[in-house]
VMD Tcl script that draws the C-alpha trace (Angstrom):
set ca {
  {7.47 -70.43 -61.34}
  {10.22 -69.05 -59.03}
  {10.48 -65.26 -58.93}
  {13.96 -63.70 -59.21}
  {14.74 -61.81 -55.99}
  {18.37 -60.68 -56.07}
  {21.92 -61.61 -56.98}
  {23.46 -64.32 -54.82}
  {26.03 -62.62 -52.52}
  {29.61 -63.63 -53.19}
  {30.11 -65.61 -49.95}
  {26.91 -67.58 -50.52}
  {27.81 -68.12 -54.16}
  {31.19 -69.54 -53.12}
  {29.37 -72.36 -51.29}
  {27.73 -73.38 -54.55}
  {30.85 -72.96 -56.70}
  {32.99 -75.06 -54.35}
  {30.47 -77.89 -54.25}
  {30.98 -81.20 -56.06}
  {29.56 -84.70 -55.45}
  {32.74 -85.47 -53.47}
  {32.66 -82.19 -51.54}
  {29.04 -81.35 -50.66}
  {28.85 -78.05 -48.75}
  {26.22 -79.25 -46.30}
  {26.15 -78.15 -42.65}
  {23.74 -79.01 -39.88}
  {23.35 -80.48 -36.43}
  {22.20 -83.59 -34.59}
  {20.12 -82.82 -31.52}
  {19.38 -85.63 -29.06}
  {16.21 -85.02 -27.02}
  {14.68 -86.64 -23.95}
  {10.90 -86.15 -23.46}
  {10.05 -84.64 -20.08}
  {6.51 -83.40 -20.81}
  {4.52 -86.10 -22.58}
  {5.46 -89.32 -24.33}
  {7.98 -89.68 -27.11}
  {5.21 -90.05 -29.68}
  {3.49 -86.90 -28.40}
  {6.73 -84.90 -28.67}
  {7.31 -86.12 -32.23}
  {3.76 -85.21 -33.18}
  {4.24 -81.68 -31.81}
  {7.51 -81.23 -33.67}
  {6.13 -82.45 -36.98}
  {3.03 -80.29 -36.64}
  {4.98 -77.17 -35.70}
  {7.57 -77.66 -38.41}
  {5.14 -78.45 -41.22}
  {2.62 -75.74 -40.40}
  {5.19 -72.97 -40.03}
  {5.61 -70.31 -42.69}
  {8.93 -70.66 -44.54}
  {10.86 -67.40 -44.46}
  {13.57 -66.13 -46.81}
  {16.08 -67.43 -47.77}
  {14.71 -70.88 -46.91}
  {12.14 -70.51 -49.70}
  {14.86 -69.60 -52.26}
  {16.47 -71.68 -54.98}
  {19.65 -70.74 -56.87}
  {19.36 -69.85 -60.55}
  {22.45 -69.92 -62.80}
  {21.60 -68.12 -66.06}
  {23.69 -68.48 -69.21}
  {24.36 -64.76 -69.06}
  {24.60 -62.53 -66.00}
  {25.19 -63.20 -62.33}
  {23.69 -66.15 -60.42}
  {20.41 -65.22 -58.70}
  {18.25 -66.20 -55.77}
  {14.69 -67.00 -56.86}
  {11.72 -67.26 -54.50}
  {9.52 -70.38 -54.71}
  {5.74 -70.02 -54.80}
  {5.35 -73.17 -52.69}
  {7.64 -75.16 -50.40}
  {6.73 -78.85 -50.13}
  {7.02 -79.40 -46.38}
  {6.44 -83.15 -46.73}
  {9.62 -83.28 -48.80}
  {11.66 -81.02 -46.53}
  {10.44 -82.38 -43.16}
  {10.72 -86.13 -42.84}
  {10.24 -88.76 -40.16}
  {12.26 -91.95 -39.92}
  {12.82 -94.69 -37.37}
  {16.04 -96.47 -36.43}
  {16.05 -100.25 -36.54}
  {16.24 -101.87 -33.08}
  {18.14 -101.52 -30.84}
  {18.55 -97.85 -31.94}
  {22.00 -97.12 -30.54}
  {23.89 -93.84 -30.86}
  {26.30 -95.61 -33.22}
  {23.35 -96.40 -35.51}
  {22.20 -92.79 -35.28}
  {25.63 -91.44 -36.24}
  {25.88 -93.79 -39.21}
  {22.36 -92.87 -40.34}
  {23.22 -89.18 -40.11}
  {26.37 -89.67 -42.19}
  {24.40 -91.54 -44.86}
  {21.97 -88.61 -44.97}
  {24.68 -85.93 -44.81}
  {26.75 -87.10 -47.79}
  {24.48 -86.49 -50.83}
  {24.15 -83.11 -52.49}
  {20.92 -81.25 -51.84}
  {18.56 -80.83 -54.80}
  {19.15 -77.35 -56.24}
  {15.69 -77.28 -57.82}
  {14.29 -77.07 -54.27}
  {15.28 -74.89 -51.29}
  {18.51 -76.29 -49.87}
  {17.49 -77.80 -46.55}
  {15.90 -80.94 -45.07}
  {15.00 -81.85 -41.48}
  {14.71 -85.44 -40.21}
  {12.80 -86.32 -37.03}
  {14.36 -89.64 -35.95}
  {12.47 -92.07 -33.71}
  {13.62 -95.30 -32.12}
  {16.72 -94.10 -30.24}
  {17.50 -96.02 -27.05}
  {16.44 -94.78 -23.60}
  {13.24 -93.24 -24.98}
  {15.14 -90.49 -26.84}
  {14.52 -88.63 -30.10}
  {16.97 -87.09 -32.57}
  {16.55 -84.19 -34.96}
  {19.03 -83.97 -37.81}
  {18.94 -80.80 -39.91}
  {20.89 -80.48 -43.15}
  {21.33 -77.11 -44.88}
  {23.43 -75.93 -47.80}
  {25.99 -73.51 -46.35}
  {24.87 -70.72 -48.74}
  {21.66 -70.37 -46.70}
  {23.11 -69.94 -43.23}
  {26.25 -69.68 -41.10}
  {26.97 -70.50 -37.46}
  {26.10 -67.08 -36.06}
  {22.84 -66.94 -37.99}
  {21.95 -70.47 -36.88}
  {22.57 -69.50 -33.25}
  {20.32 -66.44 -33.51}
  {17.56 -68.50 -35.02}
  {17.93 -71.32 -32.51}
  {17.78 -68.82 -29.64}
  {14.55 -67.44 -31.09}
  {12.77 -70.81 -31.40}
  {14.08 -72.69 -28.39}
  {12.08 -73.05 -25.17}
  {13.54 -72.49 -21.71}
  {10.73 -74.34 -20.00}
  {9.47 -77.88 -20.62}
  {5.90 -76.63 -20.27}
  {6.18 -74.54 -23.45}
  {4.98 -76.93 -26.14}
  {4.59 -74.65 -29.13}
  {7.30 -75.47 -31.68}
  {8.76 -73.38 -34.46}
  {11.66 -74.24 -36.77}
  {14.68 -72.09 -37.61}
  {13.35 -71.52 -41.14}
  {10.25 -69.72 -39.81}
  {9.82 -65.94 -39.95}
  {11.52 -64.99 -36.69}
  {12.74 -61.41 -37.12}
  {11.41 -58.20 -38.67}
  {12.40 -57.74 -42.29}
  {15.46 -55.55 -42.62}
  {15.46 -52.42 -44.73}
  {16.97 -52.67 -48.18}
  {20.21 -50.71 -48.67}
  {20.09 -47.20 -50.15}
  {20.95 -47.15 -53.86}
  {22.29 -44.41 -56.06}
  {21.28 -43.19 -59.51}
  {22.80 -46.24 -61.20}
  {20.95 -48.67 -58.88}
  {24.15 -49.38 -56.97}
  {24.31 -50.08 -53.22}
  {26.49 -47.11 -52.29}
  {27.44 -48.33 -48.82}
  {28.37 -51.77 -50.13}
  {30.45 -50.30 -52.94}
  {32.33 -48.11 -50.46}
  {32.92 -51.07 -48.14}
  {34.25 -53.16 -51.02}
  {36.68 -50.43 -52.04}
  {37.96 -50.03 -48.47}
  {38.12 -53.80 -48.16}
  {40.32 -54.11 -51.24}
  {42.78 -51.60 -49.75}
  {42.89 -53.54 -46.48}
  {43.43 -56.84 -48.32}
  {46.41 -55.33 -50.10}
  {47.85 -54.16 -46.78}
  {47.32 -57.64 -45.25}
  {49.15 -59.31 -48.14}
  {51.98 -56.79 -47.73}
  {52.28 -57.70 -44.03}
  {52.53 -61.38 -44.94}
  {55.27 -60.58 -47.45}
  {57.22 -58.67 -44.78}
  {56.79 -61.59 -42.38}
  {58.08 -64.02 -45.02}
  {61.17 -61.83 -45.51}
  {61.84 -61.71 -41.78}
  {61.08 -58.00 -41.52}
  {57.93 -58.48 -39.41}
  {57.89 -60.79 -36.42}
  {54.57 -62.57 -35.88}
  {53.57 -65.93 -34.42}
  {50.68 -66.45 -36.82}
  {51.40 -68.86 -39.69}
  {52.02 -67.52 -43.19}
  {49.51 -68.42 -45.91}
  {50.29 -71.79 -47.52}
  {52.80 -72.80 -44.84}
  {50.93 -75.83 -43.45}
  {52.85 -79.14 -43.48}
  {51.73 -81.98 -45.75}
  {49.91 -84.55 -43.61}
  {47.48 -87.43 -43.74}
  {44.77 -84.84 -42.96}
  {45.28 -83.40 -46.46}
  {44.60 -86.50 -48.52}
  {42.08 -86.24 -51.39}
  {38.48 -85.95 -50.23}
  {35.75 -88.32 -51.36}
  {32.02 -88.34 -50.68}
  {32.01 -90.98 -47.93}
  {32.09 -89.39 -44.48}
  {32.72 -90.55 -40.92}
  {31.70 -88.79 -37.71}
  {33.05 -88.87 -34.18}
  {31.34 -87.01 -31.32}
  {32.16 -85.98 -27.79}
  {31.15 -83.71 -24.93}
  {32.96 -81.99 -22.04}
  {31.89 -79.69 -19.24}
  {32.15 -76.05 -20.25}
  {33.31 -75.14 -16.73}
  {36.47 -77.24 -17.16}
  {37.48 -75.30 -20.26}
  {36.60 -71.94 -18.71}
  {38.64 -72.71 -15.59}
  {41.76 -73.28 -17.71}
  {41.09 -70.16 -19.77}
  {40.64 -68.04 -16.65}
  {43.75 -69.32 -14.87}
  {46.02 -69.04 -17.93}
  {44.55 -65.75 -19.24}
  {43.70 -67.28 -22.61}
  {40.44 -67.65 -24.53}
  {38.12 -70.66 -24.53}
  {38.87 -71.08 -28.22}
  {42.61 -71.27 -27.54}
  {42.09 -74.03 -24.98}
  {40.05 -75.98 -27.55}
  {42.68 -75.47 -30.25}
  {45.34 -76.74 -27.85}
  {43.59 -80.01 -27.11}
  {42.78 -80.43 -30.81}
  {46.45 -79.99 -31.70}
  {47.49 -82.55 -29.09}
  {44.86 -85.06 -30.24}
  {45.78 -84.69 -33.92}
  {49.50 -85.13 -33.19}
  {48.70 -88.31 -31.24}
  {46.65 -89.57 -34.18}
  {49.54 -88.91 -36.57}
  {51.97 -90.79 -34.36}
  {49.60 -93.76 -34.10}
  {49.59 -93.87 -37.91}
  {53.34 -93.53 -38.33}
  {53.48 -89.84 -39.28}
  {55.59 -87.13 -37.65}
  {55.91 -83.39 -38.34}
  {58.70 -80.92 -37.85}
  {56.35 -77.96 -38.34}
  {53.19 -77.11 -36.35}
  {49.84 -78.09 -37.77}
  {47.79 -75.13 -39.00}
  {44.08 -74.65 -38.26}
  {41.70 -72.33 -40.06}
  {39.27 -70.87 -37.54}
  {36.15 -69.18 -38.97}
  {35.13 -65.76 -37.72}
  {31.52 -64.63 -37.82}
  {31.60 -61.00 -38.91}
  {28.05 -59.85 -38.41}
  {27.26 -56.35 -37.29}
  {24.96 -55.94 -34.26}
  {21.32 -56.28 -35.30}
  {22.10 -58.17 -38.52}
  {19.62 -61.08 -38.54}
  {19.95 -61.99 -42.22}
  {20.22 -65.74 -42.82}
  {23.28 -65.80 -45.04}
  {26.96 -66.71 -44.96}
  {28.98 -63.94 -43.33}
  {32.26 -65.45 -42.22}
  {35.98 -64.98 -42.58}
  {38.83 -66.89 -41.00}
  {42.17 -66.71 -39.23}
  {45.07 -69.19 -39.34}
  {46.46 -70.47 -36.04}
  {49.50 -72.69 -35.49}
  {48.64 -75.59 -33.17}
  {51.98 -75.85 -31.38}
  {55.44 -77.28 -31.99}
  {55.38 -81.07 -32.39}
  {56.77 -82.86 -29.33}
  {56.25 -79.98 -26.91}
  {54.36 -80.48 -23.67}
  {50.66 -79.72 -23.74}
  {51.15 -76.76 -21.37}
  {53.78 -75.30 -23.69}
  {51.45 -75.96 -26.62}
  {48.80 -73.80 -24.95}
  {51.25 -70.89 -24.71}
  {52.19 -71.25 -28.38}
  {48.57 -71.48 -29.50}
  {47.75 -68.37 -27.50}
  {50.61 -66.41 -29.09}
  {49.64 -67.50 -32.61}
  {45.94 -66.82 -32.06}
  {46.65 -63.41 -30.50}
  {48.73 -62.29 -33.49}
  {46.15 -63.61 -35.98}
  {43.33 -61.77 -34.18}
  {45.40 -58.59 -34.00}
  {45.99 -58.79 -37.75}
  {42.29 -59.39 -38.41}
  {41.40 -56.38 -36.25}
  {43.24 -54.18 -38.76}
  {40.72 -55.14 -41.46}
  {37.06 -54.32 -41.99}
  {34.45 -57.09 -42.18}
  {34.36 -56.70 -45.96}
  {38.16 -56.96 -46.14}
  {38.17 -60.14 -44.05}
  {35.73 -61.78 -46.45}
  {37.66 -60.57 -49.49}
  {40.95 -61.78 -48.02}
  {39.55 -65.26 -47.39}
  {38.21 -65.44 -50.94}
  {41.53 -64.29 -52.40}
  {43.60 -66.77 -50.42}
  {41.14 -69.62 -51.03}
  {41.10 -68.77 -54.75}
  {44.90 -68.86 -54.94}
  {44.81 -72.20 -53.15}
  {42.38 -73.64 -55.67}
  {44.59 -72.49 -58.56}
  {47.72 -73.95 -56.98}
  {45.95 -77.29 -56.45}
  {45.11 -77.48 -60.16}
  {48.48 -76.44 -61.62}
  {50.18 -79.37 -63.48}
  {53.53 -78.92 -61.74}
  {53.95 -82.53 -60.67}
  {54.68 -81.36 -57.13}
  {52.34 -81.12 -54.13}
  {50.77 -77.67 -53.94}
  {51.45 -75.53 -50.85}
  {48.81 -76.13 -48.20}
  {46.75 -73.44 -46.51}
  {45.54 -75.56 -43.58}
  {45.54 -79.03 -42.04}
  {42.23 -78.82 -40.19}
  {39.24 -76.49 -39.96}
  {38.22 -75.81 -36.34}
  {35.07 -73.86 -35.41}
  {33.73 -72.86 -32.01}
  {30.21 -71.46 -31.70}
  {29.23 -69.99 -28.33}
  {25.72 -71.24 -27.62}
  {22.86 -70.79 -25.16}
  {23.70 -70.76 -21.41}
  {20.54 -72.42 -20.15}
  {18.62 -75.69 -20.42}
  {16.93 -75.91 -23.80}
  {13.68 -77.66 -24.74}
  {11.83 -78.48 -27.94}
  {8.15 -79.42 -27.72}
  {8.48 -80.62 -24.14}
  {11.74 -82.53 -24.64}
  {15.11 -81.45 -23.21}
  {18.07 -81.16 -25.58}
  {20.69 -83.49 -24.07}
  {23.29 -82.96 -26.79}
  {23.61 -80.89 -29.93}
  {26.41 -82.10 -32.18}
  {27.38 -79.76 -35.03}
  {27.84 -81.49 -38.39}
  {29.99 -79.44 -40.71}
  {31.56 -79.68 -44.16}
  {35.05 -80.41 -45.48}
  {36.79 -77.52 -47.23}
  {40.17 -75.98 -47.96}
  {41.84 -79.20 -49.15}
  {41.41 -80.89 -45.78}
  {39.91 -84.26 -44.96}
  {38.85 -83.27 -41.44}
  {36.73 -80.62 -39.71}
  {36.20 -80.24 -35.97}
  {33.33 -78.08 -34.72}
  {32.54 -77.20 -31.10}
  {29.27 -75.75 -29.82}
  {28.38 -74.87 -26.24}
  {24.95 -75.19 -24.64}
  {23.92 -74.91 -21.01}
  {26.92 -76.30 -19.03}
  {28.62 -78.41 -21.70}
  {30.53 -78.21 -24.97}
  {29.42 -80.74 -27.57}
  {31.67 -81.32 -30.56}
  {31.91 -83.38 -33.70}
  {34.83 -84.58 -35.83}
  {33.75 -85.08 -39.44}
  {36.27 -86.67 -41.80}
  {36.73 -88.34 -45.15}
  {36.31 -92.06 -44.40}
  {39.12 -93.16 -46.71}
  {41.70 -90.71 -45.35}
  {40.64 -90.86 -41.69}
  {38.57 -94.01 -41.07}
  {38.29 -93.62 -37.28}
  {37.23 -90.05 -36.35}
  {35.73 -91.30 -33.08}
  {39.27 -92.08 -31.92}
  {40.18 -88.42 -32.49}
  {37.06 -87.32 -30.60}
  {38.01 -89.56 -27.67}
  {41.57 -88.22 -27.77}
  {40.29 -84.63 -27.54}
  {38.47 -85.53 -24.31}
  {41.63 -87.21 -22.98}
  {43.75 -84.18 -23.97}
  {41.58 -81.89 -21.82}
  {42.25 -84.08 -18.79}
  {45.98 -84.08 -19.59}
  {46.02 -80.27 -19.86}
  {44.21 -79.94 -16.52}
  {46.80 -82.22 -14.91}
  {49.71 -80.29 -16.43}
  {48.28 -77.01 -15.08}
  {47.50 -78.38 -11.60}
  {43.75 -78.30 -12.16}
  {42.91 -82.00 -12.22}
  {39.71 -82.60 -10.26}
  {39.45 -79.00 -9.11}
  {36.72 -77.79 -11.44}
  {33.30 -77.71 -9.87}
  {30.37 -78.84 -11.94}
  {28.60 -75.84 -13.44}
  {25.43 -74.85 -11.64}
  {22.23 -74.55 -13.69}
  {21.58 -71.08 -15.03}
  {18.18 -69.94 -13.79}
  {16.16 -68.01 -16.36}
  {12.56 -67.02 -16.64}
  {10.40 -68.80 -19.16}
  {9.33 -66.68 -22.08}
  {6.94 -66.92 -24.97}
  {8.61 -67.67 -28.30}
  {6.09 -65.39 -29.96}
  {7.87 -62.41 -28.44}
  {11.44 -63.35 -29.32}
  {13.55 -60.21 -29.40}
  {16.66 -59.49 -31.37}
  {18.44 -57.82 -28.46}
  {18.92 -61.21 -26.80}
  {21.92 -63.30 -25.86}
  {22.38 -64.16 -29.53}
  {22.76 -60.48 -30.42}
  {25.45 -60.11 -27.78}
  {27.52 -62.96 -29.21}
  {27.03 -62.67 -32.94}
  {29.23 -59.63 -33.61}
  {32.75 -61.05 -33.45}
  {34.37 -57.73 -34.14}
  {34.38 -57.49 -30.33}
  {34.22 -61.22 -29.55}
  {37.02 -62.74 -31.61}
  {38.64 -64.29 -28.56}
  {35.72 -66.57 -27.89}
}
mol new
graphics top color blue
foreach p $ca { graphics top sphere $p radius 0.5 }
foreach p [lrange $ca 0 end-1] q [lrange $ca 1 end] { graphics top cylinder $p $q radius 0.2 }
display resetview
């Protein structure tokens, strides 16, 4: 019988409340591995053994409980059935990447069983060129991008000779102290943060009102100002996935020359690719597309596996402008959005996102007979990853494609993640609204080349040199690692 542990935090609860059979809130990744120490079968055996024999740490041994009265709770399971949660499957010959992507989409679509902890891992055999894939699927309430990065950094190997394998749901960090409570069993620090957050949310809404009245000049888009597009068609359960990869050095070279962030370069090529897609399908805009970009808002040392994100809105450039001009516009919009976010506490950023998202949900359901104002056209995430070659059980990770969820009334999500010398990315979309997400992924790659040409950088970027690091034992993973330096976006929002 599960044991009640605590109330489900509001951000985690939102992932459950937003979820329907047509909008599962599942996130995960597809890692493609090449054995370099042992055969493919030996690597798979090591992974399965390490994953199934590992202790399952909180919250990955939790299930949600929704009582008739009172707040929803997390409850701890006495036993986690690892045979259910860790599965092996084999692709039918020939085992192409196209088959893998379709298999992953078939697995990604269904809701996870809420009577069990909300995660499943698939070890996939039979991929061409002697490769292996690992697809992990997790309900967003259990983890966010920053938490996933910390956990991946703790379990990954930097040397192909390290064969011990641990999963991200293992116990990887010391348990954190519980917050101090007052006489009424109230978390005093949290209550104070919430009160301050509410004041900051009110101030942020006031700034938006002044901007709408023309009394405050900002380049960031107003809430609910996104144009109506084919990217905002109703979302159904069937998903499509397009993937791509570019050299990280190419993006960094542009960012360095133009004094912009890596994220702003990525938003620029996304905006260009999406406008091309619209034109190919007979749609034109007079207003810039709007992207919601999540912000991880973890404090240094916070290793809790939970959802701790907010978001900023960025305009993706005036339709018809050159791609170089688009970069300048994206930079200006992103800068103003980040400056506005810097005026708010972490708690306020979360509250603000919940308020705006809640208003959006209400507007969508009002029987006005008119289209509701739109908050965003696309969700775009960028997770800074590990700057060295990564191995699992003696196999090198060749690619790691993030697989996200669809939210905010949009039929498309684009997520980037860097690792070693490359940026892997995935375009996930509703299959009915956007049946060919691979075309968008290909267009993003082409847009990067076009931006390099426009800035005089075509062919000038040197291939990134391998980052040399010492091998280390995963048993001694420390929390003051690279992950700790990247997870607090209060000082890293420009990434």
